[in-house]
Every structure is written in structure tokens, then in C-alpha cells.
C-alpha positions as CSV (number, residue, x, y, z in Angstrom):
1,M,-83.3,-5.3,-23.8
2,N,-82.8,-4.4,-19.6
3,F,-80.1,-5.9,-17.9
4,Y,-78.5,-6.0,-14.6
5,Y,-74.7,-5.2,-12.8
6,A,-73.4,-7.0,-9.8
7,D,-72.3,-3.6,-7.8
8,S,-68.8,-4.2,-6.1
9,S,-70.7,-6.1,-3.3
10,N,-71.6,-8.6,-5.8
11,Q,-75.8,-7.4,-6.0
12,P,-77.9,-6.8,-8.4
13,I,-78.3,-3.9,-9.0
14,G,-81.1,-2.9,-12.2
15,P,-83.1,-2.8,-15.2
16,V,-80.8,-0.8,-16.5
17,T,-80.7,0.0,-20.1
18,V,-77.5,-0.2,-23.2
19,E,-78.0,3.7,-22.8
20,Q,-77.5,3.6,-19.0
21,L,-74.1,0.8,-18.9
22,N,-72.4,3.0,-21.1
23,A,-72.9,6.1,-19.0
24,F,-71.6,4.0,-16.0
25,F,-69.5,2.7,-17.6
26,Q,-67.8,6.2,-19.1
27,K,-68.3,7.7,-15.0
28,G,-66.7,4.6,-13.7
29,E,-69.3,2.8,-12.1
30,I,-68.2,0.3,-13.8
31,N,-66.0,-1.8,-15.7
32,L,-65.4,-3.8,-18.3
33,D,-65.2,-7.0,-15.8
34,T,-67.9,-6.0,-14.4
35,F,-70.8,-9.4,-14.4
36,I,-73.2,-8.8,-16.4
37,L,-76.7,-10.3,-16.5
38,V,-79.5,-10.1,-20.0
39,E,-83.4,-9.1,-17.9
40,G,-84.8,-13.0,-18.4
41,T,-81.6,-15.1,-18.4
42,S,-79.4,-16.3,-16.1
43,D,-76.0,-16.3,-17.1
44,W,-73.8,-13.5,-16.1
45,Q,-71.1,-12.3,-18.6
46,A,-68.7,-8.7,-18.7
47,Y,-69.5,-6.4,-19.6
48,R,-67.2,-6.3,-22.4
49,T,-69.5,-9.2,-24.4
50,I,-72.8,-7.6,-23.6
51,A,-73.5,-3.9,-24.7
52,P,-70.6,-2.6,-27.5
53,V,-68.2,-1.4,-25.3
54,S,-67.7,2.7,-25.3
55,T,-64.7,4.2,-26.0
56,P,-62.7,4.2,-22.6
57,P,-64.0,7.9,-19.8
58,A,-62.0,10.4,-21.3
59,R,-60.2,11.2,-18.7
60,T,-59.0,15.2,-17.7
61,P,-55.1,15.7,-19.1
62,V,-52.6,17.0,-17.0
63,P,-50.9,20.2,-18.1
64,V,-47.2,18.7,-18.2
65,Q,-45.1,22.3,-16.8
66,V,-41.5,22.1,-19.0
67,V,-38.9,22.8,-16.7
68,R,-35.8,24.0,-18.0
69,A,-32.7,22.4,-17.4
70,P,-29.8,25.0,-16.1
71,Q,-27.5,25.2,-18.8
72,L,-23.8,23.6,-17.0
73,A,-20.9,26.7,-17.5
74,S,-19.2,26.2,-20.8
75,Q,-16.2,27.3,-19.8
76,P,-13.7,23.7,-17.5
77,I,-13.1,25.3,-13.6
78,A,-10.4,26.5,-14.2
79,A,-7.3,24.3,-12.1
80,D,-6.2,26.5,-9.8
81,R,-10.0,26.5,-8.3
82,A,-10.6,23.2,-8.1
83,I,-9.8,21.0,-4.8
84,Q,-8.5,18.0,-3.6
85,R,-7.5,16.2,-0.2
86,C,-3.9,15.8,1.0
87,P,-2.5,13.1,1.0
88,F,-0.3,12.9,4.1
89,C,-2.4,15.3,6.3
90,A,-6.2,14.8,4.6
91,E,-6.9,18.6,5.0
92,D,-8.2,20.8,1.2
93,I,-6.1,22.3,-1.2
94,S,-5.5,23.6,-4.6
95,A,-5.5,21.2,-7.1
96,A,-2.5,21.7,-8.9
97,A,-0.5,22.4,-5.2
98,K,3.1,21.2,-5.5
99,K,2.8,21.0,-1.9
100,C,0.6,21.3,0.9
101,K,0.6,24.4,2.2
102,H,-0.7,22.8,6.1
103,C,2.2,19.3,6.6
104,G,5.4,21.2,4.3
105,E,4.6,18.0,2.2
106,T,5.6,17.4,-1.6
107,L,3.1,16.4,-4.0
108,D,4.5,16.5,-7.3
109,V,6.3,12.8,-7.8
110,T,8.9,14.8,-10.4
111,M,9.6,17.1,-7.0
112,R,9.0,14.0,-4.0
113,V,12.6,12.0,-6.2
114,A,15.0,15.4,-6.5
115,E,14.6,16.3,-2.6
116,E,15.0,12.4,-1.4
117,A,17.7,12.2,-4.3
118,R,19.3,15.5,-2.5
119,R,18.7,14.1,1.1
120,G,20.0,10.5,0.3
121,Q,23.3,12.7,-0.5
122,S,23.2,15.1,2.3
123,N,22.3,11.7,4.8
124,R,26.1,10.2,4.0
125,P,28.1,10.8,6.6
126,N,31.9,9.2,7.0
127,V,32.6,7.9,10.7
128,Y,35.8,6.3,11.9
129,M,35.6,4.2,14.5
130,N,39.2,3.0,16.1
131,A,40.6,4.4,13.3
132,G,43.9,5.1,15.3
133,G,46.1,7.1,13.5
134,G,43.5,10.4,13.6
135,A,43.0,13.0,10.9
136,A,45.8,11.2,8.8
137,S,43.8,7.6,8.7
138,A,40.5,10.3,8.4
139,A,42.3,11.8,5.0
140,A,42.8,8.5,3.8
141,Y,39.5,7.0,3.4
142,A,38.0,11.2,2.9
143,H,37.9,11.3,-1.2
144,S,35.3,7.6,-1.6
145,R,33.1,9.0,0.7
146,P,31.5,6.0,2.2
147,R,28.3,6.1,4.2
148,V,29.5,4.5,7.1
149,V,33.7,2.8,7.9
150,V,34.5,1.0,10.8
151,I,37.7,-0.1,11.4
152,R,38.5,-2.4,13.3
153,N,40.8,-1.7,16.6
154,Q,44.6,-2.2,16.7
155,K,46.3,-5.0,17.9
156,S,49.7,-4.9,18.6
157,G,52.1,-6.3,17.6
158,I,54.5,-7.5,19.9
159,F,51.3,-8.4,22.1
160,A,50.8,-10.5,19.5
161,A,54.3,-12.0,19.8
162,L,54.0,-12.3,23.3
163,L,51.3,-14.3,23.4
164,N,52.5,-17.1,20.7
165,L,55.8,-18.0,22.7
166,L,53.0,-17.3,26.3
167,L,50.8,-20.5,25.0
168,P,51.1,-21.1,21.1
169,G,48.5,-20.1,18.9
170,L,47.6,-17.6,21.9
171,G,48.9,-14.8,19.5
172,Y,46.4,-15.4,17.0
173,M,42.8,-15.9,18.0
174,Y,44.2,-12.7,20.1
175,C,44.5,-11.2,16.0
176,G,40.4,-12.7,15.3
177,R,41.7,-15.5,14.0
178,V,40.8,-18.0,16.1
179,L,40.5,-21.8,14.2
180,L,44.0,-20.7,12.8
181,G,45.2,-19.8,16.6
182,I,43.8,-23.9,17.3
183,L,45.9,-25.2,15.0
184,A,49.3,-23.8,15.9
185,F,48.5,-25.3,19.3
186,V,48.4,-28.6,17.5
187,V,50.8,-29.2,15.1
188,T,52.7,-27.6,18.1
189,V,51.9,-30.0,20.7
190,V,52.4,-32.9,18.1
191,V,56.1,-31.1,16.3
192,V,57.1,-31.0,20.0
193,A,56.2,-34.2,21.1
194,V,57.4,-35.8,18.1
195,T,60.8,-34.4,18.1
196,L,61.1,-34.9,22.2
197,G,61.3,-31.2,22.2
198,V,64.1,-30.4,19.0
199,G,60.7,-28.7,17.6
200,A,60.6,-25.8,20.5
201,L,63.4,-24.3,18.2
202,V,62.2,-24.3,15.4
203,M,58.2,-23.7,16.0
204,Y,58.2,-21.1,18.2
205,P,60.5,-18.2,15.4
206,I,58.2,-18.2,13.6
207,L,55.1,-18.5,15.6
208,F,56.9,-15.4,17.1
209,I,57.5,-13.3,13.8
210,D,53.9,-15.1,12.6
211,G,52.2,-13.4,15.1
212,F,53.3,-10.3,15.1
213,L,52.4,-10.1,10.9
214,A,48.8,-11.9,12.4
215,A,48.5,-8.5,13.6
216,G,49.4,-6.1,11.1
217,R,47.0,-8.3,8.3
218,A,43.9,-7.9,11.5
219,N,45.3,-3.7,10.9
220,N,44.3,-3.6,7.7
221,N,40.6,-5.7,7.7
222,V,38.5,-2.4,6.9
223,I,34.5,-3.2,6.3
224,T,32.4,-0.2,4.6
225,I,29.5,0.1,4.6
226,A,28.2,1.9,1.4
């Protein structure tokens, strides 16, 4: 029995025998899906359905070269040889470094906290502004070691008292008590007006004495910023 087979251009080639078809298959010239026609018929069929299928063409095995991977070092990299990047200056330094050799910043958390604590204590100056008492006033506040001590400007008691006589309440305003000064002015005017001037004999001594005391109260106000 002879056969025809279709080449890559679908042109019939033959007639050939079964042995020849198998040889073409072994050589790779045809495959299992190549159309085959039995001589004397008109139906084209796949090679797999016409002739007994031979074993696929043997391929020359490709030798596999086994490459042995290099073994990793059994010992870990020493910490003093590992490298890290300084977060402050981005320079390469040892992973075990506690202080950067380039920028001088402390990298160890415990050491950095201790340095910040010492720096905070050393930067707490005693500042006395317009204390009025000189060295004695400074010594009085030195034991508390405040960060900033501000003592308001000293007020003169006699001057505050005279201002209250000049204009009721003006001495209070001089001492920083504006609302009290306005209240004192209004009360004095009302009392003097109601009593037809007699009330001035009572109000002015009170304003004089309390103006003097108001200056003392103002001098005792100390603002401390810790």
C-alpha cells in the first residue's frame, strides 16, 4: 500500500510506503498532524490515523554540566566589619559604632539620652532682670536654680501714693492695676460728689496709703519660667 503526504506548501508528495513515512517521521520531515492520503482514496487524514505511529524521533541528549555552588562561609560576618550608613551625615561607618567618626553624632540610643540629659542641665542659666536687690536678690533665687527668673521693674511706693493724690486711681495704674485704678477713680468721684466734698477727707488718705502698699504688692510679683 502506497501513500501521499502533504508538504509544508500543501503539495502532495508520493507515492511512498509506510516504511518511508516512518523514516520521514523519524527525521522530522513530517509529524503526527501531517495530512496523509492512501493511494486510490480521496480522503486526507492525519498521519497518526493512517500508519502505526513509531516512537518519536530520538533526540541526542544534551549533557548537563553540574556546577557546584560555592559554600557560604560558616562563620557570620564580624560585627566590627559590617557597614551601616550614618542617619545624620549618610557616611559609611562600622555597624558597631556608637558615635559617627565623620559628623560626631551619637548613634547609641542610651548614650544619646544621657548626653541630652546632661546638656539640658548645663543649659539652665539663672537670669535676673531688674531685680533691684543686686547680689542679694540673685543669691535668694540661686538655690532654686530656675531656668529663667524675671522680676518686674521695681515700683516706687511714694510715687504711687502721690499719683493717687494727683488723680485718684492713677497710682494703681502705675503699679499695673488698671482696672483697680478705674474703679478707684469712679468711687472717689461718686463719694466726693454725694458728700459735697467732705468724702475727700476720707478717700484721699486711703488712696495715699493704699497706693504706697500697691507698689509693694507689685514688687513682690515674680515670674518664673522653669
